[in-house]
GULOSE-151468 format. One record per residue (C-alpha): residue number from 1; residue in one letter; x, y, z. Coordinates in nm, 2 decimals. Example, Ala and Ser with C-alpha at 12.3 -4.5 7.8 and 13.67 -1.06 7.14 Angstrom:
// residues 2
nr	rest	east	north	up
1	A	1.23	-0.45	0.78
2	S	1.37	-0.11	0.71
END
This chain:
// residues 188
nr	rest	east	north	up
1	M	4.64	7.01	1.30
2	P	4.60	6.70	1.09
3	Q	4.24	6.63	1.01
4	Q	4.10	6.29	1.11
5	D	3.97	6.08	0.82
6	D	3.62	5.95	0.90
7	T	3.65	5.67	0.64
8	A	3.94	5.51	0.80
9	T	3.84	5.26	1.06
10	S	4.01	5.23	1.38
11	P	4.15	4.89	1.46
12	K	3.88	4.69	1.65
13	K	3.91	4.37	1.83
14	P	3.76	4.08	1.63
15	P	3.43	3.97	1.78
16	K	3.43	3.67	2.00
17	T	3.32	3.37	1.81
18	F	3.14	3.10	1.99
19	P	3.18	2.74	1.87
20	Q	2.90	2.63	1.65
21	F	2.68	2.36	1.80
22	M	2.77	2.11	1.52
23	S	3.14	2.16	1.58
24	L	3.11	2.03	1.94
25	P	3.24	1.68	2.00
26	P	2.98	1.39	1.99
27	E	3.02	1.33	2.36
28	L	2.89	1.68	2.44
29	H	2.60	1.63	2.20
30	I	2.50	1.31	2.39
31	L	2.53	1.49	2.72
32	I	2.31	1.77	2.60
33	A	2.06	1.53	2.45
34	N	2.03	1.35	2.79
35	F	1.89	1.67	2.94
36	L	1.62	1.70	2.67
37	T	1.27	1.58	2.73
38	F	1.00	1.47	2.49
39	P	0.92	1.61	2.22
40	D	1.25	1.81	2.21
41	I	1.47	1.49	2.19
42	I	1.26	1.37	1.90
43	H	1.29	1.71	1.73
44	L	1.66	1.70	1.77
45	K	1.68	1.35	1.62
46	L	1.47	1.47	1.32
47	T	1.71	1.76	1.24
48	C	1.97	1.55	1.05
49	T	2.10	1.20	1.01
50	Y	2.39	1.28	1.24
51	F	2.17	1.33	1.54
52	N	1.93	1.06	1.44
53	D	2.22	0.81	1.44
54	L	2.39	0.95	1.74
55	I	2.09	0.98	1.98
56	P	1.95	0.64	2.08
57	S	1.58	0.57	2.04
58	L	1.37	0.61	2.35
59	P	1.31	0.28	2.54
60	H	0.95	0.15	2.56
61	H	0.89	0.28	2.92
62	E	1.00	0.63	2.82
63	L	0.78	0.62	2.51
64	L	0.48	0.52	2.73
65	Q	0.56	0.83	2.95
66	A	0.60	1.04	2.63
67	E	0.25	0.95	2.52
68	L	0.11	1.12	2.84
69	T	0.26	1.46	2.75
70	D	0.06	1.75	2.63
71	F	0.22	1.72	2.28
72	A	0.12	1.35	2.25
73	L	-0.23	1.42	2.38
74	A	-0.28	1.71	2.14
75	H	-0.16	1.50	1.84
76	D	-0.33	1.17	1.95
77	I	-0.02	0.96	1.93
78	Y	0.05	0.62	2.10
79	T	0.34	0.38	2.15
80	C	0.39	0.05	1.97
81	R	0.56	-0.21	2.17
82	Y	0.73	-0.38	1.87
83	C	0.86	-0.11	1.65
84	L	0.91	0.13	1.95
85	R	0.76	0.43	1.77
86	L	0.51	0.69	1.86
87	R	0.24	0.66	1.59
88	P	-0.09	0.84	1.53
89	A	-0.41	0.67	1.64
90	G	-0.50	0.58	1.28
91	K	-0.22	0.33	1.28
92	F	-0.37	0.12	1.56
93	A	-0.68	-0.10	1.57
94	D	-0.96	0.05	1.76
95	R	-0.94	-0.22	2.03
96	M	-0.58	-0.13	2.10
97	L	-0.68	0.22	2.20
98	R	-0.96	0.13	2.43
99	R	-1.00	-0.02	2.78
100	G	-0.69	-0.21	2.91
101	R	-0.46	-0.12	2.62
102	G	-0.57	0.24	2.60
103	R	-0.36	0.53	2.70
104	Y	-0.41	0.49	3.07
105	G	-0.49	0.12	3.07
106	R	-0.31	-0.14	3.28
107	D	-0.21	-0.32	2.96
108	A	-0.09	-0.02	2.76
109	E	0.26	-0.17	2.74
110	R	0.11	-0.46	2.53
111	R	-0.03	-0.23	2.25
112	F	0.10	-0.27	1.90
113	C	0.03	-0.10	1.57
114	V	-0.15	-0.27	1.28
115	E	0.17	-0.27	1.07
116	C	0.35	-0.47	1.34
117	G	0.05	-0.69	1.40
118	L	0.06	-0.80	1.03
119	M	0.42	-0.92	1.07
120	P	0.39	-1.26	1.23
121	R	0.66	-1.37	1.48
122	S	0.66	-1.69	1.68
123	G	0.57	-1.66	2.04
124	T	0.40	-1.32	2.01
125	A	0.03	-1.22	1.98
126	R	-0.02	-1.09	1.63
127	Y	-0.29	-1.09	1.37
128	G	-0.34	-1.41	1.16
129	P	-0.57	-1.52	0.88
130	G	-0.93	-1.46	0.96
131	A	-0.85	-1.17	1.19
132	Q	-1.10	-0.88	1.19
133	I	-0.94	-0.55	1.26
134	V	-1.14	-0.23	1.30
135	V	-0.94	0.09	1.23
136	Q	-1.12	0.41	1.29
137	G	-1.45	0.24	1.24
138	V	-1.36	0.06	0.92
139	M	-1.35	-0.32	0.92
140	F	-1.04	-0.47	0.77
141	V	-0.97	-0.85	0.75
142	I	-0.69	-1.08	0.68
143	C	-0.88	-1.27	0.41
144	M	-0.92	-1.65	0.46
145	V	-0.91	-1.69	0.08
146	C	-0.62	-1.48	-0.04
147	R	-0.45	-1.40	0.29
148	E	-0.44	-1.03	0.21
149	F	-0.51	-0.75	0.45
150	A	-0.79	-0.54	0.30
151	V	-1.13	-0.39	0.37
152	G	-1.38	-0.67	0.41
153	G	-1.62	-0.84	0.64
154	K	-1.77	-1.17	0.74
155	D	-1.97	-1.39	0.51
156	C	-2.29	-1.57	0.62
157	K	-2.08	-1.85	0.78
158	G	-1.87	-1.60	0.98
159	I	-1.56	-1.63	0.77
160	A	-1.35	-1.32	0.72
161	I	-1.32	-1.23	0.36
162	C	-1.19	-0.93	0.17
163	G	-1.40	-0.72	-0.07
164	S	-1.24	-0.85	-0.39
165	C	-1.27	-1.22	-0.29
166	W	-1.63	-1.15	-0.19
167	E	-1.70	-1.01	-0.54
168	E	-1.54	-1.31	-0.70
169	R	-1.74	-1.55	-0.48
170	T	-2.08	-1.38	-0.55
171	T	-2.01	-1.37	-0.92
172	R	-1.93	-1.74	-0.93
173	E	-2.24	-1.82	-0.72
174	R	-2.45	-1.60	-0.95
175	E	-2.32	-1.77	-1.26
176	F	-2.37	-2.11	-1.10
177	R	-2.73	-2.03	-1.01
178	D	-2.80	-1.89	-1.35
179	G	-2.65	-2.20	-1.51
180	S	-2.84	-2.44	-1.29
181	H	-3.17	-2.26	-1.37
182	L	-3.10	-2.29	-1.74
183	R	-3.03	-2.67	-1.70
184	A	-3.35	-2.71	-1.50
185	A	-3.54	-2.53	-1.78
186	L	-3.39	-2.74	-2.05
187	L	-3.45	-3.07	-1.87
188	G	-3.79	-2.99	-1.73
END
């Protein structure tokens, strides 16, 4: 009786191969993406440039709904009406996160981030020179002197001025005072 060789393999059926997700046609990817909810749709967009380009951005009303999810509440993220992004609270002025423009406010759809507020557009409410913007308790201004957005405050006349312009101004005033005192001493 012939002995069976254990090393020889019996012919097996090749395992069934399932198509890889990336090999599916784009139409199916879009259909699948339509069933995803936030944050899963965002996570899929972040996996690669293909999905980022293929899947359209969420419209503003869906972003506002997304900001009410457990994920958004846990990560303290909010919607910007201009750039249509979900951004952390630190990217918004404190006023944008309170009262009417807060998460549950009646004007939440009018909230915009500081970055968008600094880009002026005609016909829209944005920040302009002299604006005082408090972000997480820190006062920023659009300086009336240099027109830069920087940490600053108001001078004695209520004019918004940045820290570097404030230093220049106080140095000039001090030099002027010191010079006028010298002139008064020489003349008198």
